[in-house]
C-alpha positions in Angstrom: 33.3 1.2 2.4 29.4 1.1 3.9 28.1 1.6 6.8 27.2 -2.2 6.7 29.9 -3.6 5.6 31.8 -1.4 8.4 29.4 -3.0 11.2 29.9 -6.7 10.3 33.5 -6.5 10.8 32.9 -6.1 14.1 33.1 -8.9 16.4 30.4 -8.2 18.5 27.8 -7.6 15.9 26.2 -11.0 14.5 23.7 -10.4 11.7 22.5 -7.1 10.1 19.2 -7.0 8.0 18.9 -3.5 6.0 15.7 -3.2 3.9 16.4 0.0 1.9 12.9 1.0 0.8 11.4 -0.1 3.8 13.6 1.9 5.9 15.1 -0.1 8.1 17.5 -1.8 10.0 18.1 -4.9 12.6 21.1 -5.6 14.0 22.2 -8.3 15.9 25.0 -8.2 18.9 26.6 -9.2 21.7 25.5 -7.4 24.7 28.1 -8.7 26.7 30.5 -6.9 23.8 29.4 -3.7 22.8 26.3 -1.8 24.2 23.2 -0.1 23.1 24.5 3.4 24.0 28.0 2.8 22.0 26.0 1.0 18.5 23.8 4.1 18.7 26.3 6.6 18.6 27.9 4.9 16.1 24.7 5.1 14.0 24.0 8.7 14.7 27.4 10.0 13.9 26.3 7.9 10.3 23.5 10.0 9.9 21.4 6.5 10.2 19.2 7.5 13.0 17.8 11.3 11.0 14.3 11.2 9.9 13.4 12.1 6.0 12.1 16.0 6.6 10.1 15.7 3.1 6.5 14.3 3.9 5.8 11.0 2.5 3.3 11.1 -0.8 0.4 9.3 1.7 0.8 12.0 4.0 0.3 14.4 1.7 -3.0 12.6 -0.3 -4.2 12.7 3.6 -3.9 16.0 4.9 -5.1 17.5 0.9 -8.1 14.9 1.4 -8.8 16.6 5.1 -8.6 20.4 3.6 -11.0 19.1 0.9 -13.5 17.5 3.2 -13.2 20.0 5.9 -14.3 23.0 3.2 -17.0 21.0 1.4 -18.4 20.2 4.9 -18.1 24.2 5.8 -19.5 24.6 2.2 -22.8 22.3 3.4 -23.1 24.0 6.8 -23.1 27.4 5.2 -25.7 26.6 2.3 -27.7 25.4 5.1 -28.0 27.7 7.5 -27.5 31.1 5.1 -29.2 30.0 2.0 -27.9 29.1 -1.3 -27.7 32.7 -2.7 -26.0 34.2 0.4 -23.7 31.2 0.3 -23.0 32.0 -3.3 -22.0 35.6 -2.4 -19.8 34.6 1.0 -18.4 32.2 -0.8 -17.2 34.4 -3.6 -15.4 36.6 -1.7 
């Protein structure tokens, strides 16, 4: 039985909205019957609070774009500072 189905059987939990692709879960529960720490403990034991270690596509694109931009700016600054022929010689190493 999936964790969502198990949680729905708890009387203190009134509603669960799970969006798989967004990676979000909203759990409505009665604070008089179930405290937040107990609910978090249940979720942690099933590794629902664990984050994905792999960076996303957007994060990879931002990192690669930043590296390319930085390299381009450094090359332009070097060309202006020492001239094109010297900068070509330095960049070849």
